[in-house]
N, C-alpha and C positions, 0 to 999 in steps of 0.2 A: 736562129732564134735569139742568140745573144746580141747580134747586131741590131735586130729589131728592138730589143729591150733598151739598148744603149741609145738608139735614135729617139725612142719615145721618152726616155728619161730627160731629154733636153727640155721638156716642159717642167722639170723640177730642178732648176739650176742650183749649183753648189752654193751653200750659204755658210759662211764662217762667222758665227756670232757667239758672244758670251751671254750667259744667263745674267739677269739683273740681280742686284744684291738680295732682293726678296726671294728670288727663285733658286739661289745657289744650293741650298740644302735639299732641294726637291727636283734636281735636274740631272739627267743621265743621257748618255749617247751610246749607240750600238753601231757596229759595222756589218752591213750586209755585203759580205765579201764573195764576189762572183769570179769564177775562173773556168777554164776548160774550153772545149771546141765550140764553135758557133752553133753547131747542130745539137750539142748536148752540154749546155752550161751547168755548172754545179754551184751550190752555195755551201759555204763552210759553216757548220753548226757545232755547238758544244752541248755536252750534258753537264750541268752543274754538279759539283761534288756533293755527296750524300750528307756530309757533316755540316753543311752551311745552314745558317739560320733562316735565310730567305730563299724560297724556290729551290730547295734541295732536290737534286735528281731530275730537274726539269730541263728540257731542251731550250737552248737560248742562242742568240747571236753573241759573238764576242763583244764586250762592252761593259760599261759600269758608270759610276757616279762621277760627275764633274769634280775636279780638284782645283784648288786655288792656284796650283802651278800650271794649269792648262791655259794656253793662249786663247782657245775657243773650244766649242763643242766637238768640232772635227778632231782637234788635238786629243780630246778625251777619248773618242772612239778608237783612234789609231794607237794611243798609248795603252789602252786597255787590251786591245788585240795583241799588241806586242807582249804585254805582261802575262796574259792568260794563255796564249797559244804560240808565242814566239814568232808572230807574223811581223816582220820588220816593216816600218812605215815606208821605207824606200821601195818596197815591192808592191805597194798599193797606189793605184791611180784613182783618187776620189772623183766621182762623176756626177753625183746627185745628192740632194737632201730631200728625203721623203717627209710627209707631214708629221708633225709632232703628235705623239699618241700617249695616252695615259692607261697603263695596265689597270685592270679592275681592282686588283687586290692591294695596290700600293698607290699612295698619293704622290706619284712622280710624273714629271713631263719628260718623255723619252724621245730623243731625236734620232731617227735612223739615217745613216749615211751609206750610200751605195758606192762600193769601190771595186775596181777591176784588179785582180791579183795576177802578177806576171811572174814567169820563170818557174823552175822546178821548186816545189815546196818541201821543206823539211821542218814541219811544224812539231812542236813539243808542248803538250799541255802542262800547265802548272797544277800539280796535284793538290795544292792548297785551295784552289778555286774550281778546277775542272776535273770531272770524273772521266770524261770521254770526249773525243774529237772525231768528227766524221763529215764527209761530203754527202749532200743530198742532191740528186738531179732535179732541176726545176720542172722538167716534164712530169715528175712524180706528182706535183701539186695540181696538175691539170686534169688528172683522172678522177672525176667527181665520184665515181662509183667506189673508189677506194677509201673514201672518208667514212668515219663512224662517229658515234656520240657516246659520251660517258657522263655519269652523274657525279657531281662533286658537292660535298657538304660544306656549307659556308656558315658564317655567323648568323645569317638571315634565313637559313634553310637550304634545301637541295636545289642546285641549278644544273642545267644540262649544257655541255659544251661540245663542239665538234673537235675531232682530232684526226690526224693522219698517222697510221702506224708505218714504221719503216725500220727494218732490221732490228726489231726489238725496242726501238725508241717510240715515244709518243710525242708527236709534234702538235702543239696546240697553243691556245692562248695568244699572247701578244706576238710571239714568233710566227705562228701560223697566219694571224691576221695581217701582219706586215707583208708577208710573202704573197698571199693570195690577193691582197689589194694591189700590190705592185704588178702582178701578172694580169689581173683584170684591166688595169690601166694601160699597160704597155703592149700586151699581145692579145687583148680581148679574150681572155681565158674563160670568161663566163662561169666563174666559180661562185656559187651562191650557197652560203652556209648559214645555219640558223644559230644565232647567239641569244642569250637571255636579254630581253629588252630592258631599258632603263626603267620603264613603267613596272615591269614585273619585279625587278630588284627593289624598287621603292615600295611596292606593295608588300613584299616579304619583310622589308625593314620595319614598316609600320606595324605589321602583325606581330613581329618579334617584340617590339617595344611595348605594344599593348599587353602581350602575355606577361612581360616582366612586371608591368604595373599591377596587373591583376594578382600576381603571385606575392606582391609585397604586403 
């Protein structure tokens, strides 16, 4: 399975680029770190610390905001993985750059980089940023019957999102979308999940603004 993913990711060549001056405060990068046997590859995931202001307690890839000291966005992803979970850049073989994505709740452009991790891992989470560190098998994401949905209150009303439960963690949002899109593209996983449409979000936004004007 891992070999198939690697071969398919040749369609997403590695790109080392810097954000433009206008984008620098709104640009981040994450590392989709894969390792393990060809038949049972794993992805390294984190749970963000509960005391953080943004996305506290949520499952995420190692990664973070671009810094002016970073030579490019790949450097950002590798640096953050080193800082957050102690994954040395020398252990990572970057192989692909996935499409830039924008998480719904933050005005950010996030670039995911796929990397193969070699050697025995002795990772240590930084408690200032990371509450937990775990591996998830990629085959887990291919069992469509294991997915569920939950309702989340937003500033525009309640929206329903898919998630995948795993060992007490809830994998959803940007992290889930990146992984399922990658598997659909590389191994024809045929994972089809329902997300709130842009039209529905815009409808709720307009309704919320109308209610505010009526109340004034």
